[in-house]
C-alpha positions in Angstrom: 83.9 102.3 136.9 86.1 99.9 138.8 89.8 99.5 138.2 89.4 95.8 137.2 87.4 94.8 134.2 85.3 91.7 134.9 87.0 88.6 136.2 90.2 88.6 134.0 92.4 90.3 136.6 93.7 93.0 134.2 92.9 96.6 134.7 91.8 98.8 131.8 95.1 100.6 131.8 96.9 97.3 131.4 94.8 96.4 128.4 95.2 99.8 126.8 99.0 99.7 127.3 99.1 96.3 125.6 96.9 97.5 122.7 99.2 100.5 122.3 102.3 98.3 122.2 100.7 96.0 119.7 99.7 98.9 117.5 103.3 100.2 117.6 104.7 96.8 116.6 102.1 96.5 113.8 103.2 99.9 112.4 106.8 98.9 112.5 106.0 95.7 110.7 104.1 97.6 108.1 107.0 99.8 107.4 109.5 96.9 107.2 107.3 94.8 104.9 106.2 97.7 102.7 105.5 96.2 99.3 107.5 98.9 97.5 110.7 97.7 99.3 110.1 94.0 98.5 109.2 94.7 94.9 112.0 97.2 94.4 114.7 94.9 95.9 113.5 91.9 93.8 113.5 93.9 90.6 116.9 95.3 91.3 118.3 91.8 92.1 116.7 90.2 89.0 117.6 93.1 86.9 121.3 92.7 87.8 121.2 89.0 87.1 119.5 89.4 83.7 121.7 92.4 82.8 124.9 90.5 83.6 123.5 87.6 81.5 123.0 90.1 78.7 126.6 91.4 79.0 127.9 87.8 78.6 125.5 86.7 75.9 127.1 85.1 72.9 126.7 86.4 69.3 124.5 83.3 68.6 122.1 84.2 71.4 121.8 87.8 70.3 121.3 86.7 66.7 118.5 84.4 67.9 116.7 87.5 69.2 116.9 89.2 65.8 120.1 91.2 66.7 118.7 92.7 69.9 120.5 91.9 73.2 117.2 91.3 74.9 118.7 90.2 78.2 120.7 93.4 78.5 117.7 95.6 77.8 115.3 93.6 79.9 117.8 93.7 82.8 118.2 97.4 82.4 114.5 97.9 82.5 114.0 95.7 85.5 116.9 97.5 87.3 115.3 100.9 86.6 111.9 99.8 87.7 113.3 98.4 91.0 115.2 101.7 91.6 112.0 103.6 90.9 110.2 101.6 93.7 113.1 102.2 96.1 113.3 105.9 95.4 109.5 106.2 95.8 109.8 104.5 99.2 112.5 106.9 100.2 110.7 110.0 99.0 107.3 109.0 100.4 107.8 106.6 103.4 105.0 104.9 105.2 103.6 107.5 107.7 103.8 106.5 111.3 100.5 105.8 112.9 98.7 108.6 114.8 98.2 107.7 118.4 94.5 107.9 119.3 93.8 109.2 122.8 91.0 107.6 124.8 88.4 109.9 126.3 89.5 108.9 129.8 93.1 110.0 129.0 92.0 113.4 127.7 90.2 114.1 131.0 93.3 113.3 133.0 95.6 115.6 131.0 
């Protein structure tokens, strides 16, 4: 097979190098935008906001919820759920992609 593929002016090695670079960038983006991180951070943030609201609730607001400080308990639950997602991400991170070797590269090694 010739070094140049068709009339594009790029060799197969150039194309394969570009594909490998794009796969690496894609894997990095997948790790950065892992849904567990996004969900965890949002639940932690909202849990803190709702929990702080619960700490500052008036007696009238607590009495309106039949004596339960619902904002405090909901904030605590959201905070724990967010922390669960973040711990899960830390304990089981997104695995890096396995590089696939082309048949031509195996022959040259």
